[in-house]
matplotlib code that plots the C-alpha trace (Angstrom):
import matplotlib.pyplot as plt

x = [0.0, 1.3, 0.2, -1.2, -2.0, -4.9, -5.7, -8.7, -11.0, -14.1, -15.5, -17.2, -14.1, -11.9, -14.1, -14.1, -10.4, -9.8, -12.2, -10.4, -7.0, -8.4, -10.0, -6.5, -5.4, -3.7, -4.2, -5.4, -4.9, -7.2, -6.5, -8.9, -6.4, -2.7, -1.6, -3.3, -1.7, 1.8, 1.2, -0.2, 2.8, 5.2, 3.4, 2.5, 5.4, 3.3, 4.7, 2.7, 0.9, -2.1, -3.2, -5.6, -4.2, -6.9, -7.2, -7.5, -4.6, -2.0, -2.3, -1.2, 1.7, 2.9, 2.4, 4.6, 7.4, 7.1, 7.2, 10.4, 12.0, 11.2, 13.8, 12.3, 9.7, 11.8, 11.8, 8.0, 6.4, 3.4, 0.5, -0.9, -4.5, -5.9, -8.9, -7.1, -3.4, -2.3, 0.8, 2.0, 4.8, 8.4, 8.2, 5.4, 6.1, 2.9, 0.0, -3.6, -6.1, -9.6, -12.0, -10.4, -11.4, -11.1, -9.3, -6.6, -6.3, -6.0, -3.3, -1.3, -1.4, -0.3, 2.6, 3.9, 3.8, 5.7, 8.6, 8.4, 11.3, 10.8, 10.1, 13.2, 12.5, 14.3, 15.4, 13.7, 14.5, 11.8, 10.8, 10.5, 8.5, 6.2, 5.6, 4.7, 2.4, 0.6, 0.1, -1.1, -3.4, -5.0, -5.7, -8.5, -10.6, -9.9, -11.1, -14.3, -15.0, -14.5, -16.9, -19.5, -19.0, -19.6, -23.1, -23.8, -22.6, -26.1, -27.4, -29.1, -27.8, -27.0, -26.0, -23.8, -21.6, -21.1, -20.0, -17.5, -16.1, -15.7, -14.0, -11.5, -10.7, -10.1, -7.7, -5.9, -5.5, -4.1, -1.6, -0.5, 0.2, 2.4, 4.2, 4.9, 6.7, 8.6, 9.6, 11.0, 12.9, 14.4, 15.4, 17.1, 19.0, 17.5, 16.1, 18.3, 17.7, 17.5, 18.4, 17.9, 18.3, 15.0, 12.7, 11.6, 8.8, 7.1, 7.2, 6.0, 3.0, 2.2, 2.0, -0.2, -2.5, -2.9, -3.6, -6.4, -7.9, -7.8, -8.5, -11.7, -12.9, -13.6, -9.9, -8.3, -4.8, -2.5, 0.7, 3.7, 6.4, 9.1, 8.2, 11.4, 12.4, 14.1, 16.8, 17.9, 19.2, 16.7, 14.7, 11.3, 9.4, 10.9, 10.7, 7.2, 6.5, 7.8, 5.5, 2.5, 2.9, 3.2, 0.4, -2.1, -1.4, -2.0, -5.2, -6.6, -6.1, -8.4, -6.1, -2.8, -0.3, 2.8, 5.8, 8.9, 12.0, 15.5, 19.0, 22.2, 22.9, 19.6, 15.9, 13.2, 9.7, 7.3, 4.0, 1.7, -1.8, -4.4, -4.9, -4.7, -0.9, 1.4, 2.1, 5.7, 6.5, 5.8, 8.0, 11.3, 10.0, 7.8, 10.0, 10.5, 8.9, 7.1, 6.8, 5.2, 1.6, -1.5, -0.5, -1.0, -0.3, 0.8, 3.8, 5.1, 4.5, 6.5, 9.3, 9.4, 9.4, 12.2, 14.4, 13.8, 14.8, 18.0, 18.8, 18.8, 21.3, 18.6, 16.3, 12.7, 11.8, 8.6, 7.5, 4.3, 2.4, -0.7, -3.8, -1.7, -1.2, 2.1, 4.7, 6.9, 10.0, 12.0, 15.5, 17.5, 21.1, 21.9, 25.6, 27.6]
y = [0.0, 3.5, 7.0, 8.9, 12.6, 13.5, 17.2, 18.5, 21.5, 19.7, 17.8, 15.1, 14.4, 14.4, 11.9, 9.6, 9.7, 9.1, 6.2, 4.5, 4.9, 3.5, 0.6, -0.2, -0.7, 2.6, 5.3, 8.7, 12.3, 14.8, 18.4, 20.9, 23.3, 23.4, 25.4, 22.9, 20.1, 21.5, 22.0, 18.4, 17.0, 18.7, 17.1, 13.6, 12.9, 10.9, 8.3, 9.6, 12.9, 13.0, 16.5, 18.3, 21.3, 24.0, 24.7, 27.9, 29.4, 27.3, 25.4, 21.8, 22.9, 25.3, 22.5, 20.2, 22.8, 23.6, 20.0, 19.5, 22.3, 20.8, 18.7, 15.3, 15.7, 16.1, 12.3, 11.9, 11.1, 13.2, 12.3, 15.5, 15.5, 18.2, 18.9, 21.9, 21.0, 19.0, 17.7, 17.4, 19.1, 18.1, 17.9, 15.2, 11.5, 11.0, 12.9, 12.0, 14.0, 14.5, 12.8, 9.4, 5.8, 4.7, 1.6, 3.8, 5.8, 2.6, 1.3, 4.5, 4.7, 1.1, 1.6, 4.9, 3.5, 0.4, 2.6, 5.1, 5.2, 4.4, 7.6, 8.1, 8.5, 11.7, 12.0, 14.9, 16.9, 16.9, 20.4, 19.4, 16.3, 18.4, 20.9, 18.1, 16.5, 19.8, 20.5, 16.9, 17.0, 20.3, 18.8, 16.5, 19.1, 21.7, 19.3, 18.5, 22.2, 23.1, 20.3, 21.7, 25.3, 24.1, 22.9, 26.4, 28.5, 29.2, 30.7, 34.1, 37.1, 37.5, 33.8, 34.1, 36.7, 34.3, 31.6, 33.9, 34.9, 31.2, 30.5, 33.3, 31.8, 28.4, 30.0, 31.6, 28.2, 26.8, 29.6, 29.1, 25.5, 26.3, 29.1, 26.9, 24.3, 26.9, 28.7, 25.4, 24.6, 28.1, 28.0, 24.7, 26.0, 23.4, 25.8, 26.3, 28.6, 27.6, 31.0, 31.8, 34.9, 36.4, 39.5, 40.2, 42.4, 39.4, 37.3, 40.2, 40.7, 37.0, 37.4, 40.5, 38.4, 35.8, 38.6, 40.0, 36.5, 35.6, 39.2, 39.6, 42.4, 44.7, 45.1, 47.9, 47.1, 49.9, 48.9, 50.9, 49.1, 50.1, 49.6, 47.8, 44.4, 44.3, 41.7, 39.9, 36.6, 35.1, 32.0, 32.5, 30.2, 31.6, 35.2, 34.6, 33.4, 36.8, 38.7, 36.5, 37.1, 40.9, 41.2, 39.0, 40.9, 44.2, 42.9, 42.0, 45.6, 46.7, 47.7, 47.1, 49.6, 48.1, 49.9, 48.4, 50.5, 49.5, 51.0, 49.4, 48.3, 47.1, 46.4, 47.7, 46.4, 48.5, 47.0, 49.5, 49.2, 51.7, 49.9, 51.2, 50.9, 49.1, 50.3, 51.6, 49.2, 46.2, 47.3, 46.0, 42.5, 42.4, 39.7, 37.4, 34.0, 33.8, 37.4, 38.1, 39.0, 37.5, 34.7, 35.6, 33.6, 36.8, 37.0, 33.6, 34.7, 37.9, 35.9, 33.5, 36.4, 38.2, 35.0, 34.3, 37.9, 37.4, 34.2, 36.4, 38.8, 41.3, 42.5, 43.1, 46.2, 48.0, 51.6, 52.6, 55.3, 54.7, 55.5, 55.8, 52.2, 50.4, 49.9, 46.8, 47.1, 44.3, 45.3, 42.9, 43.4, 43.3, 43.0, 40.4]
z = [0.0, -0.9, 0.1, -2.8, -2.9, -5.2, -6.0, -7.9, -7.3, -8.5, -5.5, -7.6, -9.6, -6.5, -4.9, -8.0, -8.4, -4.7, -4.6, -7.6, -6.0, -2.7, -4.6, -5.9, -2.3, -1.5, 1.1, -0.2, 1.0, -0.8, -1.8, -3.3, -4.9, -5.7, -2.7, -0.3, -2.3, -1.7, 2.0, 2.3, 0.4, 2.8, 5.7, 4.4, 2.0, -0.5, -2.9, -5.8, -6.6, -9.0, -9.8, -12.1, -14.1, -13.8, -10.1, -8.0, -6.0, -7.8, -11.2, -11.7, -13.8, -11.1, -8.5, -10.5, -10.6, -6.9, -5.9, -7.9, -5.8, -2.5, -0.6, 0.1, -2.7, -5.8, -6.6, -6.0, -9.4, -10.5, -12.8, -14.4, -15.6, -17.9, -20.3, -21.9, -22.2, -25.2, -23.4, -19.9, -17.8, -18.0, -14.2, -14.4, -14.8, -16.8, -18.4, -19.1, -21.1, -19.6, -20.2, -19.9, -19.2, -15.6, -16.7, -18.4, -15.1, -13.1, -15.4, -15.3, -11.5, -11.2, -13.7, -12.2, -8.6, -9.7, -11.0, -8.1, -5.7, -2.1, 0.0, 2.2, 5.9, 6.9, 10.5, 12.2, 15.3, 18.0, 17.0, 13.4, 14.3, 16.5, 13.6, 11.2, 13.8, 14.4, 10.7, 10.1, 13.2, 11.9, 8.5, 9.4, 11.3, 8.5, 5.8, 7.7, 8.4, 4.7, 3.7, 6.0, 4.7, 1.2, 2.2, 3.5, 0.5, -0.8, 2.4, 2.0, 3.9, 6.8, 7.0, 4.0, 5.7, 8.7, 6.3, 4.5, 7.9, 8.9, 5.6, 6.2, 9.6, 8.1, 5.6, 8.5, 10.2, 7.0, 6.7, 10.3, 9.7, 6.7, 8.5, 11.5, 9.3, 7.4, 10.6, 12.1, 8.9, 8.8, 12.5, 11.9, 8.8, 6.5, 3.9, 0.9, -2.1, -5.7, -7.4, -11.0, -13.1, -13.9, -14.1, -10.5, -11.8, -13.5, -10.3, -8.2, -10.6, -10.2, -6.4, -6.9, -9.2, -6.4, -3.9, -6.1, -6.4, -2.7, -1.4, -3.4, -5.6, -2.6, -1.7, -3.8, -5.1, -6.4, -8.2, -9.4, -11.2, -13.8, -17.5, -18.1, -16.7, -13.3, -13.5, -10.4, -9.2, -6.7, -5.8, -7.4, -5.0, -1.8, -2.8, -3.9, -0.3, 1.0, -1.3, -0.6, 3.2, 2.8, 0.3, 2.2, 5.4, 3.6, 2.0, 5.4, 6.4, 3.6, 0.8, -0.9, -2.4, -4.0, -5.4, -7.0, -7.6, -8.8, -8.8, -10.0, -6.4, -5.1, -5.6, -3.2, -2.9, -0.7, 0.4, 2.2, 3.8, 5.0, 8.3, 11.9, 12.0, 14.3, 17.9, 18.1, 21.0, 18.7, 15.8, 17.3, 17.8, 14.7, 12.9, 15.9, 15.5, 18.8, 20.2, 23.5, 23.6, 21.8, 19.4, 15.8, 12.7, 11.0, 13.3, 12.1, 8.5, 9.0, 10.6, 7.7, 5.2, 7.1, 7.2, 3.5, 2.6, 4.7, 2.8, -0.4, 1.2, 1.8, 4.6, 5.5, 7.5, 8.6, 9.2, 10.8, 12.6, 14.6, 12.4, 9.2, 8.1, 7.7, 5.0, 4.8, 2.6, 1.1, 0.0, -2.3, -3.4, -7.2, -6.7, -4.8]

ax = plt.figure().add_subplot(projection="3d")
ax.plot(x, y, z, "-o")
ax.set_aspect("equal")
plt.show()
C-alpha cells in the first residue's frame, strides 16, 4: 500500500479519483487546490501525486514545478491531468487528457507506482516532528470544516456573511500550519535557495494576481512598477512566499499599495496598507517567530518572510504610525 495525494478542485471528480485509488489498495490524501496540495505533500510525504491542471490558487503545472524544488519531494512522481493542455509538464512523470477511461487511469497509477522510488525517511528533530504533527493534526478538522462550509454556501444574507467569515478563519489556520513548518525549517537552517536569473517584476506581478484572487474584488490594489524588466538573481518560490505574506497581510487591512524600484545596487519592494498601523512598541519584535503578547499567525508569517529575505542577502523592514497604516519594505542586493 502506498500513500497517494490527489488534487482536484471539482469535489465530484476528486471523490471519484480518490475512490479509484483506494480501490487499488492505496491510502489517499485529498487536496482541493494546488496550494493545499503543496502543503499536504510537505506534511505527508506521498509516494505519488495526482493533480488536475486547472485549479485555483496554484495550477497543476505550477504545483509540479514547486514539488520538484522541495527537498524530500523532488523524486516523487506526478501524474498530471488536464482537459485543456495538449501535453504534460516536463516535471510530471505521466500525463492524461480529460475525459479518460477509468481503466486507463488505473493502469497509469499502477505503472507509475511500480517505478516510483521508495520515499526516504528523513530524521527529524523533536521540534520538526512536532511541527509536522501539528500540521497533520489540523488537516482532518480543517477538511471536515471546509466540507460543512460548502453545504452552506447558498445561504441568503446575513447567514452568507457568517459563512464567509468562517472561511476566512479556516484559511488563517491553513496559513498558520504552513508558517509553522517553514519557521521550524528556517530556524534549523534546513532551507536552501535555488536561485535563477529572472525578471523580478514578473514574479511580483504573479503574487499580486494571487492577492487579487484571494483578497476579493472589494480590496483595492494599487501597483507601481518600472516599465522595463528588473533583472535579479533570486529563488522564485521563496521570494514569492515573501511577497505573498506581505500582500495577504495588507489585503486583510483593507487595501494594498505596491511599489517596485530598482537601482544598479539594489531592488526595493514596498507594500503598504491603510490599516490602523502598528504600535511603536511592537516594531522592534515584529519579525520574531514567537513574540510576547497575543498569538497571531501573521507574526510567524513575518518571521518567515524576514528570514527568506536574509537568505537572499537582503532584509525586511517595517515603518508605521498609529492610524496611518504600515509599510513593509524588502531590500534585495543586485551586486555580490
